[in-house]
C-alpha positions as CSV (number, residue, x, y, z in Angstrom):
1,X,6.2,-28.8,59.2
2,X,8.5,-26.6,57.3
3,X,7.8,-23.3,55.6
4,X,8.5,-23.0,51.8
5,X,8.3,-19.9,49.5
6,X,4.9,-21.1,48.3
7,X,3.5,-22.9,51.4
8,X,4.5,-25.7,53.7
9,X,6.0,-29.2,53.6
10,X,4.6,-31.9,56.0
11,X,5.8,-35.4,56.7
12,X,2.9,-37.9,56.8
13,X,2.7,-41.6,57.7
14,X,-0.4,-43.3,56.2
15,X,-2.2,-46.4,57.3
16,X,-4.3,-47.7,54.3
17,X,-7.4,-49.9,54.6
18,X,-8.5,-48.3,57.9
19,X,-12.1,-48.3,59.0
20,X,-12.5,-44.6,58.1
21,X,-10.3,-41.8,56.8
22,X,-9.1,-39.4,59.4
23,X,-6.1,-37.6,60.8
24,X,-5.2,-39.6,63.8
25,X,-2.4,-37.7,65.5
26,X,1.4,-37.8,65.4
27,X,3.7,-40.9,65.0
28,X,7.5,-40.8,64.6
29,X,7.6,-37.0,63.9
30,X,5.0,-37.3,61.2
31,X,1.2,-36.7,61.0
32,X,-0.6,-40.0,61.1
33,X,-3.4,-40.3,58.6
34,X,-5.7,-43.4,58.4
35,X,-7.1,-44.0,54.9
36,X,-10.1,-46.1,54.0
37,X,-8.7,-46.7,50.5
38,X,-6.4,-49.6,49.7
39,X,-2.8,-48.8,48.4
40,X,-3.8,-49.8,44.8
41,X,-3.6,-47.8,41.6
42,X,-3.1,-44.5,43.5
43,X,-6.4,-44.7,45.4
44,X,-4.7,-44.2,48.8
45,X,-2.7,-41.2,47.5
46,X,-5.9,-39.6,46.0
47,X,-7.7,-40.1,49.3
48,X,-4.7,-38.6,51.2
49,X,-4.8,-35.5,49.1
50,X,-8.5,-35.1,49.8
51,X,-8.2,-35.7,53.5
52,X,-5.4,-33.1,53.8
53,X,-7.2,-30.6,51.6
54,X,-10.4,-30.9,53.7
55,X,-8.5,-30.6,57.0
56,X,-6.6,-27.4,55.9
57,X,-9.6,-26.0,53.9
58,X,-7.6,-25.7,50.7
59,X,-8.5,-26.9,47.2
60,X,-7.1,-30.4,46.3
61,X,-4.9,-28.9,43.6
62,X,-2.9,-27.1,46.4
63,X,-1.9,-30.5,47.9
64,X,1.0,-32.4,46.2
65,X,2.8,-35.6,47.2
66,X,6.4,-34.7,46.6
67,X,8.1,-37.8,48.0
68,X,7.0,-41.3,48.9
69,X,4.3,-42.0,46.3
70,X,4.8,-45.8,46.8
71,X,5.6,-45.6,50.6
72,X,3.7,-45.3,53.8
73,X,5.9,-42.4,54.7
74,X,5.2,-39.4,52.5
75,X,6.2,-35.7,52.2
76,X,3.4,-33.5,51.1
77,X,3.5,-29.9,49.9
78,X,0.6,-27.6,50.5
79,X,0.6,-24.3,48.6
80,X,-1.0,-21.2,49.9
81,X,-0.8,-22.2,53.6
82,X,1.3,-21.0,56.5
83,X,2.7,-23.2,59.3
84,X,0.6,-21.3,61.8
85,X,-2.6,-22.0,59.8
86,X,-1.7,-25.7,59.5
87,X,-0.7,-26.0,63.1
88,X,-4.1,-24.6,64.2
89,X,-6.0,-27.2,62.1
90,X,-3.8,-30.3,62.5
91,X,-3.0,-32.2,65.7
92,X,0.1,-31.3,67.7
């Protein structure tokens, strides 16, 4: 996690088509997120935004995928959140 002037950046690794959507820990220095949605027509990206927004208790509009739209490895920006707040709500 890195602090930015407006919020934070988080590296995320997604696993689409999982049994349920959840944050499942850390893998390769990235937050591991399992998503129920398939990686088709942006469904997994939309679900990722919802999972992160719910976990950090922020509106969906505060969460933006800034890199890796077509990849399992993504970089996500969350506006209006500090590293301390995110660290308290996400796995170590």
